[in-house]
Phi, psi and omega in degrees: 000120185256327186237120181236141173252133168258121181256113177271174188261029175272215181290121179289136183296151179231349183262166192300314188295306179296327178292325175296316179299320179292314184290331185262358182296143178288334177207145179237124176254119182264136175274101172054240186293352177297343179299329179294320178292321178298314182289334178293335177261326182234074186295341184258003180261149177250128179298152174298321176198155170242115191242139174152196180268001175062035180268356183225026178244139183290156177299325180297313180288326177300320179286318183296321185250031182303331184286347179240009178285134174236102188264114173255117180277335183295149184245017179288332181231153181278175186294327177301315181290322176299320178293319176301313180302317181294314180300312183294327180283326187259343179224068182297345180280351184297140181251336183218128175239118177253129180255121179247158179069019182273349183236173179083165178071309179228124181296324182292321175295319180300309181297315180298314182294320178294317179298329181294336176303321177291319181294328181297333178292340178258331184281326188236155172273093187277342183056228179261016182294146175266121179239126184213150168255126181238136176228185176294346189245348180173183181232135179239141177206162183252148170231159184232355183197181180312133185205165177237121186248120179269090188250337187094160184272144173085022179260146174292144188213124175232143184233130179234148176209138181269000181252104184281002177266348183277145171249130180236104176273155187221156170222140180099004176251151180297320179242108182302149182260008189306322185257011182286133170258119187275067179248008175206149187297328189278351196304323183235036180264171173059039177266184181209140176281136179242000175223157181297333182241130176254130178250128176243131180241116183267140174290332172200159182300137179196140178293131178225151181247132177242134175236125179237161178277000000 
């Protein structure tokens, strides 16, 4: 199994690209009550697993899918992270994990889930796996060091970093990030790619979040 979708219980996607990712995934892991949204679109499919603390799933579905329930009682991590942990532990062969439904409905969940993409680079041994959050409005992914991104010209581009000591110089963006001090979330947002390839050069390794349209 190479491509897995984790479906969170936020805003269910409605546009073509995230729905294609969901429909074509080799396996879908639902976070707790997100299984109801999954079944409303794919009533004949069975999730690879339903992961979480089971606080938002009906008794009927809990009984029907008992064979794929993965119940984590601990509350140190959210259901998205529990699902990531399960996928990586049970399917080490996976090459791409797309997280859907991670945004919308609640701002605190949205911010937390996006921030966790950076934390996953420290929490897990991701190797060369592609990990991304996709919504109706964009795609988010984390990088940790100097990189070359083949994104195409004319795309919206925002960059976040939790390490205010790092310097990230750039090429291929309308507004270079060379002098940005990452001490506030807005500092390198609302940019635009002006070349097909964006180059980011880090002064030292640090988790950073990129969101593109």
